[in-house]
N, C-alpha and C positions, 0 to 999 in steps of 0.2 A: 503494499499500498503505499502510493506516497506520502513524504514527510509532511504533516498539518503545516508544519510553518509555508512552507511552498505552497502552499494551495492559496489561492487569489480569496480574496475575499468575493462571495458571489452573493443576490439577491437570493431571498432565502424565498422557499416556498412558500402556496398558498398565501402569494401576496395582495389577494382581494383585497379593499377596507373594509368589506361587512366582517371579515375574520380577523381584523386586529383587534389589537387588545385596546380597550379606551382609556384612555391615558392623562385627561386631562383635570380630574381631580384626586389626581397621585402625588400631592400637595408637598410631604417630604420626602417622595424620592427623586421627584422633580428638580428641588432643593440641592437632596445630600447626589444626584448621579448627571443631571441633564445639562445642569448648569455648570460654565464656562469650562463641556467638557470639547474638544477643538474639531473633533469627529465633526458639528455642528456649523464652527465659521471658518475650517481650513478645508473640508471634506477629508477623503479617509488617509491622506498621506503621511507620513509619519508621525501618527497618532499612536503607535503603538511601541515609539520610544523615548515613553513617559514618564519611564520607573524612578522609584526612589519617594521619598519624605515630599510632602506638599503642605498639609497643611492638617492643624488640629481640631475638631471641630466638637463643641462641649454641648452635650444635651441633656441642661438638669431638672432634677427630681425633685427639689427641694425651695421651699417658697423663697426660704432666707437668700437662697444666692437669686433670686431675680434681676436686682442692679447688672450684677456682672454679666445676667444673661440678655442680658438689655444691651451691655456695651458689645457683645460678640457678635446677638443678631445684626446689631447697627454696622459693623466691620463687616461680615457677611457682605449687607444688604449694596453697601459701595463698594465692595471686591464684586459682585457683580455688575452694578452698574460701570463700571469698568473695563473689567473684561469681556462682558457679554451683547451681542448685535441684536440678535433675536428675542431673548427674554430678557429686556430692561426693565419691566413693566414688574418692577419687584414691590409686592407690600407688606406690610407688619403681618399680614396674615399669611404667608407664606417663607416667612424667611429662620426656618428654625420652632415655630412655635406649637406649644403644643395641645392638645387636641381636646384636652375637658374644660380647657378656661371659656366660660360662659358670660362674663364679665368684659374682658378684653383680650384679642389676642396675641399681646406681648405681658401678660399676666406668668409665671411661672410657675407652678402651682405642681402638688403634691402627685406622682400617678403611684401610689402607694406599694411600689418596690423598692423604695430606699434609697439613698446613696445619690450618687451621676454616673452617668454611662461618659466614657471618654474616646471618643472617636476618631482616632489617628490615619487620617490618610495616607496610602502606604503608593498607589498605582495612581496617576491620572490617564485621565483619557484610555479606557476607562476608567473612572473612581471606581476606586477599589479601599474599603478601611478593614483595621482591627480596632479589636473594645475589649482590651481588658479587663480581669475578672465579670466579665460577663454573668454568669451566674452569680448567688453567694456563695458565701463556707455551708450553710445548712443544707442548700438543692444543689450543690458539687455533691458533698455525705451521700444525701440520698439518693439523688443520682450511681453514685461508687455503689451504694449499698442495692440496687437495682440491677445492676453486672454482676455482683458476685452472686446473687442471686436466680441471674440467668445461666451464670458459667455453671452452675452447681446442678440445676432443672435442665440442663444443655436445651433452653429456648433461643438460644440463635439461629437462626433462617439462613439458609444459602441465599446470598442476593440473586438477581435473575434482571433481566432482559423482556420486557412484554414485545408482544408482535400483534399492533390491531391494524387489521384488513388489511394485513399484508406488507403491513410499514414496521420497523426498526419504531418504537417508541419509548420514554422514559421507564425507569423500574416504576412498580407500584406497590403497594401493600396487598394484604391477602387478601383483608376486606373486599378491597375491589374486585380482586380478580374473580370473586362470587359474581357479581352480579355485571360485571362487564365481559361481551364476547370476544373474550383475547383469546391467545396461545403462549404460553408464560415457556420461555426457553430459555435454558441455563447456557451460558455464550463466554468464551476467554473473554470479554470486556469487563464483567466483575471480578471477583474472584472474593467476594468479601461477605460476612456475613449481617447478619441485623436484625434488630426488632423493634417494634412499633408501640408507641403507646396510645390507649383511648385519649379523646378529647378532655378535657379536662377530667381527668379519668382520678387526681386528688390533687391537693392543695397546690404541692409546690410544683407538679405539671400544668396546672395553669394560673399557676403564678410564669412561671418559662412561658405560655405562649401572650399571655398580655404582657409580658414587658417587647419582646417581640413587635406586638399589634400595635404599642402604642409609639413603641423606636419608627416605626413608619407612618403613624397615623391612621392603622388601618383596624376595624372590627376584628376581634377574636377570630368569627366563623372563617376568616382569611386565612388566619394560620393554620396546616395542615396539622395530623394528628404528626408528633411526635419520631424521628426515627434517630435509633442508635448505630451502629456500626461499627464492627468490630475488624481488623485486621491482623494478620498475624504472620509470620514469615511467607515469602513467598506470593502474599496477596496483593492487590491493588486496584488500583479502579482508571482504564485508559479512554482517551479522548471522550471528552462528553458535552454535550450540551445540557442543561436542567430545565431549560424551558421546551427544547421538544429535539426530534432525532437529527445527531448530527450524520449526513450524507460520508461518499468516498470523496463528490466533486466541495466537497468543505460548505456545502451551502446547509443554514439547518431548518428543518419543520416545524412550521406553522398550525401547534395541535388544532383542531376545529375545534369548534365552541358548542357543543349539543348538552343534552340533558343528559346523557349518557357516556358522555367521557371525562377525566378528573379536571379536576382546572389548572388553570395553565401558571407554571411558577414564575414566578415576576423579579422575587427576590430570593437571594439567599442566603440565610445566615448559619456559616458550620462554625459549632464548639468545639473547642478540640477539648479533651476528657484530661490528657495526661502530656506530661512529656515524655520525649525518645531518646535515647542515646545516640549521641553525637554520631552521625554516619553510619547509622540505621534507617536511615531514608525513610519515607513516610510521606513527604511534603508533598504540598498542594501546587501545582503547577498547571500555569497558562502558558502554553506553549505557543498562542499567538504575541505576547508580550515580551516582551526586553524590561529587561533593568539593565540600561544603562550605566549607572553609577557605579554597580558593584560588575559591568563589563560583563554580563552575562545573556545569552542571545533567548533563555525564556526564564518570567519571572514566575519565583518562587514561595511559600514562605511555607517555612518550618512550622509545625504542631511546638505550642508551648498549653502547659493546662491551665483551662479558664481561660482563653484568650476565644475569640471570636474573629472571624473572617463575615465581611459583608459586602456584596454588592450585586449589581442589576441585571437580569435577563435578558432587559428588555429596554429597546430604542424608544426616544419617543414619540415614535408617531408608530408604537404599534407592535413594529415588529420584533425580531431575537435581535440580539447584540449580539452577533457571528464571536467580539471580541472576545468573551469571555470563555470559552470554549476551556477545559481544564482537562486536569485529569490526579489521579491519587499515586502518585509515589509507590514502587514494587517496598516491600517491608524487608528488609535485605538481611536484619538479627536477626536473635531466637526472643522478641520481645512481641506487643500486641501495640496495638495504635485504635484508642478509642476516641469517636468523634460523633455530634448531636446535630441531622440537619432540621434546622429549619426551616421551612417553603413558606412564606408567602406569596399567594395566589389569588389571580383577580376575582373579584368580588361578584 
């Protein structure tokens, strides 16, 4: 198969306007991922060479932090005015303003999960962020206990890729398999194992779901059931795209929206649950992106315990962003990699 970096960016399939994801109400996603993305102002040339730290975005969750958040929002607004030609109408209502304030969009309120999230932009165009300490210490302990129980009871299932109407599509959980006219196919594409947590199954799972929803200004039902994945020595996940199927020519399928198909994944939050030994592999790699500061042809993120990585699978025109094709590097040593997939889907 031709190396993915050598593939030209092609138009995504099923590009009919009626099938595109509606993006007009995705205010927080717009602020985080589409403003100041060079692909909208300079075309696609050279926008994959923008690795490195660009800026830190704070999302406050306590009311006493309101003055600081106001200053951050004002700086972001001015920066957006300076650098964005097609997004110059930046109002206070959509510059990282919390979603639950009824009196004023500039007021920072308590989101009921404590503390504050610090989003560090580690790649520009497309914008990719890391969030340290995404889970609380209590949540992390509960998730680690669930991992232990899953190990003892052999609850991890072999990961798979579905074939829907003859076309490779993204993986889904077993509950979806029972109602979907699909053929589940074990392939060398993905060799990890996984378990799912039912929606709002307990207070910890509900808290994590709500945090992801609040971060993106989305309702809780937009968050898929959380998926916990495990990789052991020799396991990996090859090049893929979280929104739709990745074809050999480099194009990404925009899944059809219908009552019988799964919701379309617009944002991925990947939370690493443990550290890995040096040189053991397991990084999340973006083969179409470069890290020029490090002199690397493939932008990669090394797992760190309780660090989340967040990116958007969607362009602002409602089509897949092919630049965020990614893979899970093979585990090289006798160790395990644990991570939690949190997918925010089209409402």
